[in-house]
C-alpha angles and dihedrals in degrees: 000000000000113000096222092048090052092050093048096048103127091198087061092221104106096066092070091050090046092054092045093049093049094048094044091051090061100262110142122231093262090053090053090051090049089054092049091048091052090049093049090048091052090052091046091050090053095049114137092007106056102358130040139190094290092054092046091052092050092046091049092050092049092047090054091049090051091049090052088055094046102040095080089051091052089058091046089052086069101239104148119220111266094191147334121258128188109205134183147142110256128255113289094024122096099178114117111159093099092044090051092053090051090047092054093045093049092047092049090053093054104266120136103232125201105195114200093184122220137330091033120176126218090250092054091049091049095048092050094047091050096045094046094039084227124198094207138027111206118194128189132196128176097180126068087217092062102038090081087070088068089067089050091053092049091049090049092051091050092049092048093048100244114161099194118132112250125214123183134192146143138114095298096048131087132183088251092054091047090055092045094057095042101252116161094225146004125218111207092192139343095283092048091046091058091049092049092045091054089051091052094054 
């Protein structure tokens, strides 16, 4: 079964068959995640030309469903958690395809990821970081109008005395902007985000 077709199945049934077929054919859980990541990247690369918001929403939902299926197998594979990361798209922004790719990549590399979804407030970020005793807070923003909220979150964390490392990324974010708002790190893409997260822990 084609990865992109499975991710774009609006009936949300094919993703289970895709995971089963891959696993039954001898592909290990990390190989399945690599396939899903490639499929998500292909969809993301075609955004606004081949694929639009509806397709991105469906792909994101199917990716989350696949991750729910694969997460127990990741633990069984014996890769110990190398750190806890709270991740979310900031308040006012409901785009999550990039965040979902990062989530899958971080999980596949052994991080325990607490995904808060989209439109996340500074208070929600803070509560999750405290409850999980997270090592890293990762924030995403696709829109230039919402990236300013990242600065608000960082300021809030400083005022409240949180010492968690903060990584930012997304279509609206640059390394210069990350430095400007006082983030500890900037992930240019999913692969870079994993590399930077490992450096932070």
